[in-house]
C-alpha positions as CSV (number, residue, x, y, z in Angstrom):
1,X,-0.1,0.0,-0.1
2,X,1.3,3.3,-1.0
3,X,0.7,6.3,1.1
4,X,0.8,9.4,-1.2
5,X,-0.3,11.9,1.4
6,X,1.6,14.3,3.7
7,X,1.4,13.1,7.4
8,X,0.0,15.3,9.9
9,X,2.7,17.2,11.8
10,X,1.0,17.6,15.1
11,X,-1.1,14.4,15.8
12,X,-0.5,14.7,19.6
13,X,-2.3,18.0,19.5
14,X,-5.4,16.4,17.9
15,X,-5.2,13.8,20.7
16,X,-4.9,16.3,23.5
17,X,-7.2,19.1,22.3
18,X,-10.2,20.1,24.4
19,X,-12.4,19.1,21.5
20,X,-11.1,15.5,21.0
21,X,-13.5,12.5,21.6
22,X,-10.9,9.9,20.5
23,X,-7.9,9.5,18.3
24,X,-7.1,5.9,17.2
25,X,-4.2,4.9,14.9
26,X,-4.9,1.3,15.6
27,X,-1.6,0.7,17.5
28,X,-3.1,-1.6,20.1
29,X,-2.7,-5.3,20.6
30,X,-4.8,-7.6,18.4
31,X,-8.2,-8.4,20.1
32,X,-7.7,-5.8,22.6
33,X,-9.2,-2.7,21.2
34,X,-10.3,0.5,22.8
35,X,-13.9,1.0,24.1
36,X,-15.1,2.8,20.9
37,X,-14.8,-0.6,19.0
38,X,-17.4,-3.2,19.8
39,X,-21.3,-3.0,20.0
40,X,-22.0,-6.6,21.4
41,X,-22.1,-9.9,19.5
42,X,-21.6,-10.5,16.7
43,X,-19.5,-7.3,16.8
44,X,-16.0,-7.0,18.2
45,X,-12.5,-5.6,17.5
46,X,-11.4,-5.2,13.9
47,X,-8.6,-7.5,12.6
48,X,-5.2,-6.0,12.8
49,X,-2.5,-6.1,10.2
50,X,1.1,-5.0,10.3
51,X,3.1,-3.0,7.8
52,X,2.3,-0.2,5.2
53,X,0.0,1.3,7.5
54,X,-1.3,5.1,7.0
55,X,0.2,6.0,10.3
56,X,2.3,4.0,12.6
57,X,2.8,0.3,11.8
58,X,-0.6,-1.2,12.3
59,X,-3.9,-0.9,10.5
60,X,-7.4,-2.4,10.8
61,X,-8.9,-4.4,8.1
62,X,-12.2,-6.0,6.8
63,X,-11.3,-9.2,4.9
64,X,-13.1,-11.1,2.1
65,X,-14.9,-13.7,4.6
66,X,-18.5,-12.2,4.1
67,X,-19.0,-12.2,7.8
68,X,-16.7,-9.7,9.6
69,X,-18.7,-7.1,11.0
70,X,-17.4,-4.3,13.4
71,X,-19.0,-1.1,14.7
72,X,-17.3,2.2,15.6
73,X,-19.2,3.8,18.6
74,X,-19.8,7.5,17.8
75,X,-21.6,8.1,21.1
76,X,-25.3,8.1,20.1
77,X,-25.1,12.1,19.7
78,X,-28.3,13.9,19.6
79,X,-26.9,17.5,20.1
80,X,-23.8,19.4,19.2
81,X,-21.2,19.4,16.1
82,X,-19.4,16.2,15.4
83,X,-16.7,15.4,13.0
84,X,-15.1,11.9,12.0
85,X,-12.1,11.5,9.9
86,X,-10.3,8.4,8.8
87,X,-8.1,6.8,6.2
88,X,-9.1,4.0,3.8
89,X,-7.3,1.7,1.4
90,X,-9.1,-0.4,-1.2
91,X,-6.9,-2.5,-3.5
92,X,-7.6,-2.5,-7.2
93,X,-10.1,-5.2,-8.2
94,X,-11.6,-5.2,-4.8
95,X,-14.6,-3.5,-3.2
96,X,-15.5,-2.2,0.2
97,X,-18.5,-1.4,2.2
98,X,-19.8,0.4,5.4
99,X,-22.8,2.4,6.8
100,X,-23.8,4.9,9.3
101,X,-25.9,3.7,12.1
102,X,-28.6,5.7,14.1
103,X,-28.3,3.6,17.2
104,X,-25.6,2.2,19.3
105,X,-25.6,-0.6,20.2
106,X,-26.9,-1.4,16.8
107,X,-29.6,-3.7,17.7
108,X,-32.0,-4.3,14.5
109,X,-30.0,-1.6,12.7
110,X,-30.9,1.9,11.5
111,X,-29.2,2.8,8.2
112,X,-29.1,6.6,8.2
113,X,-28.3,7.4,4.6
114,X,-28.5,3.8,3.3
115,X,-25.4,1.8,2.0
116,X,-21.9,3.3,1.3
117,X,-20.2,1.3,-1.4
118,X,-16.7,1.5,-2.9
119,X,-16.5,-0.1,-6.4
120,X,-20.0,-1.7,-5.8
121,X,-20.1,-5.4,-7.1
122,X,-16.6,-4.8,-8.5
123,X,-18.2,-3.1,-11.6
124,X,-17.3,0.4,-10.9
125,X,-13.6,0.8,-10.0
126,X,-12.7,4.2,-8.5
127,X,-16.5,5.2,-8.0
128,X,-18.2,5.3,-4.6
129,X,-21.9,5.4,-3.9
130,X,-24.1,6.5,-0.8
131,X,-27.4,5.0,-2.1
132,X,-30.1,6.5,0.0
133,X,-29.5,10.3,1.0
134,X,-31.6,13.4,1.0
135,X,-30.1,14.2,-2.4
136,X,-31.0,10.6,-3.7
137,X,-28.1,8.4,-4.7
138,X,-24.8,10.3,-4.4
139,X,-21.6,9.0,-6.5
140,X,-18.1,10.1,-5.8
141,X,-14.5,9.3,-6.8
142,X,-11.9,7.4,-4.9
143,X,-8.4,6.0,-5.7
144,X,-7.6,2.4,-5.5
145,X,-4.1,1.2,-4.2
146,X,-3.5,4.1,-2.0
147,X,-4.8,5.6,1.1
148,X,-7.3,8.2,0.9
149,X,-9.2,10.2,3.5
150,X,-12.9,10.2,4.5
151,X,-14.6,13.1,6.4
152,X,-18.1,12.9,8.0
153,X,-19.2,16.3,9.6
154,X,-22.7,16.2,11.3
155,X,-24.4,19.3,12.7
156,X,-26.8,18.4,15.4
157,X,-26.6,21.9,17.1
158,X,-30.5,22.3,16.3
159,X,-31.3,18.8,17.5
160,X,-31.4,15.5,15.7
161,X,-34.6,16.1,14.0
162,X,-33.1,19.2,12.3
163,X,-29.6,17.7,11.8
164,X,-27.4,18.1,8.8
165,X,-24.2,16.6,7.5
166,X,-21.3,16.8,5.0
167,X,-19.3,14.2,3.4
168,X,-15.8,14.3,1.9
169,X,-14.0,11.5,-0.1
170,X,-10.3,11.9,-1.0
171,X,-10.5,15.7,-0.3
172,X,-13.6,16.1,-2.5
173,X,-16.9,17.3,-1.0
174,X,-19.6,14.8,-2.4
175,X,-22.4,15.8,0.1
176,X,-22.4,19.6,0.7
177,X,-22.7,21.1,4.1
178,X,-26.3,21.8,5.2
179,X,-27.6,18.6,3.6
180,X,-30.4,17.0,5.7
181,X,-29.1,14.0,7.9
182,X,-31.9,11.7,6.5
183,X,-32.6,9.0,3.9
184,X,-34.4,9.8,0.7
185,X,-37.7,9.5,2.6
186,X,-36.7,12.4,4.9
187,X,-36.4,10.1,8.0
188,X,-34.1,11.4,10.6
189,X,-32.1,9.1,12.8
190,X,-32.5,8.4,16.4
191,X,-28.9,9.7,17.0
192,X,-25.5,9.6,15.4
193,X,-24.8,6.2,16.5
194,X,-21.8,4.6,14.8
195,X,-20.1,3.3,11.7
196,X,-20.7,-0.3,10.7
197,X,-17.8,-1.9,8.7
198,X,-19.1,-5.1,7.1
199,X,-17.5,-7.7,4.8
200,X,-20.2,-7.5,2.3
201,X,-19.0,-10.4,0.0
202,X,-15.9,-12.6,-1.0
203,X,-14.5,-9.6,-2.9
204,X,-14.5,-7.3,0.0
205,X,-11.0,-5.9,1.0
206,X,-10.8,-2.8,3.1
207,X,-8.0,-1.5,5.2
208,X,-8.8,1.4,7.8
209,X,-6.5,3.7,9.9
210,X,-6.0,6.9,11.7
211,X,-9.4,7.6,13.2
212,X,-10.1,11.2,14.6
213,X,-13.3,11.9,16.2
214,X,-13.9,15.5,17.5
215,X,-16.4,17.8,18.9
216,X,-16.4,20.1,15.8
217,X,-15.9,19.8,12.1
218,X,-13.0,18.6,10.0
219,X,-11.5,19.9,6.9
220,X,-9.7,17.9,4.2
221,X,-6.0,17.4,4.6
222,X,-3.8,18.7,1.9
223,X,-2.1,15.9,0.0
224,X,0.7,15.6,-2.6
225,X,-2.1,14.6,-5.3
226,X,-4.1,17.8,-4.5
227,X,-1.2,20.3,-5.1
228,X,-1.8,22.1,-8.4
229,X,-0.3,25.1,-10.2
230,X,-3.8,26.1,-11.2
231,X,-6.9,26.4,-9.0
232,X,-10.1,25.8,-10.7
233,X,-13.5,24.0,-10.2
234,X,-15.7,21.8,-12.3
235,X,-19.4,21.5,-12.1
236,X,-21.6,19.7,-11.9
237,X,-19.8,16.7,-10.6
238,X,-20.9,14.0,-11.3
239,X,-21.8,15.2,-14.8
240,X,-24.2,13.8,-17.4
241,X,-23.6,16.3,-20.3
242,X,-22.0,19.7,-20.1
243,X,-19.0,20.1,-17.7
244,X,-18.3,23.6,-16.8
245,X,-14.7,24.8,-15.8
246,X,-14.3,27.8,-13.4
247,X,-10.9,29.4,-13.3
248,X,-9.7,32.9,-12.5
249,X,-7.1,32.5,-15.3
250,X,-7.7,32.3,-19.1
251,X,-8.1,28.8,-20.3
252,X,-5.7,27.9,-23.1
253,X,-6.8,24.2,-23.4
254,X,-8.7,21.4,-21.9
255,X,-7.9,17.7,-22.0
256,X,-9.7,14.6,-20.6
257,X,-8.1,11.4,-19.6
258,X,-9.6,8.1,-18.6
259,X,-8.4,6.1,-15.6
260,X,-5.6,4.4,-17.6
261,X,-4.2,7.7,-18.8
262,X,-5.3,7.8,-22.3
263,X,-6.5,11.1,-23.7
264,X,-10.1,10.9,-24.7
265,X,-11.1,14.5,-25.3
266,X,-9.6,18.0,-26.1
267,X,-10.8,21.5,-26.5
268,X,-9.1,24.9,-26.8
269,X,-10.1,28.4,-25.5
270,X,-13.3,27.3,-23.9
271,X,-14.7,26.9,-20.3
272,X,-17.2,24.1,-21.1
273,X,-17.1,20.5,-22.5
274,X,-19.7,18.2,-23.8
275,X,-19.0,14.8,-22.2
276,X,-22.4,13.4,-23.0
277,X,-20.8,10.8,-25.3
278,X,-18.2,9.6,-22.8
279,X,-18.8,6.2,-21.1
280,X,-19.7,6.4,-17.5
281,X,-16.8,6.3,-15.1
282,X,-14.1,8.4,-13.6
283,X,-12.0,10.9,-15.8
284,X,-9.4,13.5,-15.1
285,X,-9.4,16.9,-16.6
286,X,-6.3,18.8,-17.3
287,X,-6.7,22.6,-17.5
288,X,-3.7,24.7,-19.1
289,X,-3.7,28.4,-18.5
290,X,-0.9,31.0,-18.6
291,X,0.1,30.2,-15.0
292,X,0.5,26.4,-15.6
293,X,-1.5,23.1,-15.6
294,X,-4.0,21.9,-13.0
295,X,-5.7,18.3,-12.8
296,X,-9.0,17.4,-11.3
297,X,-11.3,14.3,-11.2
298,X,-14.8,14.1,-12.2
299,X,-17.4,11.4,-12.5
300,X,-19.4,10.8,-15.9
301,X,-22.7,9.2,-15.2
């Protein structure tokens, strides 16, 4: 596993700050996990692996046995502002799954925003999906074969029945702040209960590390892959037809590449591209301006 991201410089500050709920870099003896892991039978400690972790030397993993099921306790929060950040690694050719639970202990289960898939059924590499949100099914991009960051911010300051949330994957906002924390039917959860990591099938392979749960909100970490000479945005993302590029600099050219690096489109002196004929999937757009070149991922659906 290749960690392409900059390590946090002051991890101990995160652990000791007044807003910290817990920080877990999985550096504990196998089978002897902290109290925030568990939830009663059949739940328990996540399995532990050694080497190539995101931080330290150990990581948790959800294997391909179709039975492993572990729950991260988020404290059944019904008020306040809460932020969870952690790191994931999904090998190429594998998939992963987890969900957000509205109760802890889990009991019968209360899926707040449905299921959260990564490369669902091994048919959409690099594409994640949250399948039952207030916005409908939300798709997002993620990288295989490297660690990437997940951020979940939940605002319950006006009560659980008026709660909102925000979701980032690999530094990109997929669910904007202020989105109702409900399923597609508008049902609010009992609380912010926990995260249920489950081995969904025999192709499941998920590595997890560096959990940081705070009373407050997280912002994305700046990684090496995010550094660009040109700052620009693309909307909408995901896109079905026309992709618009917003840049403060004059755009000289636009190029689009597929996930294997082959150029599939090109345009000059334009801030819009018709991508309707592209196959569904993940692409990278390259923007060239007088100040240099910038890259950004987008999803065609």
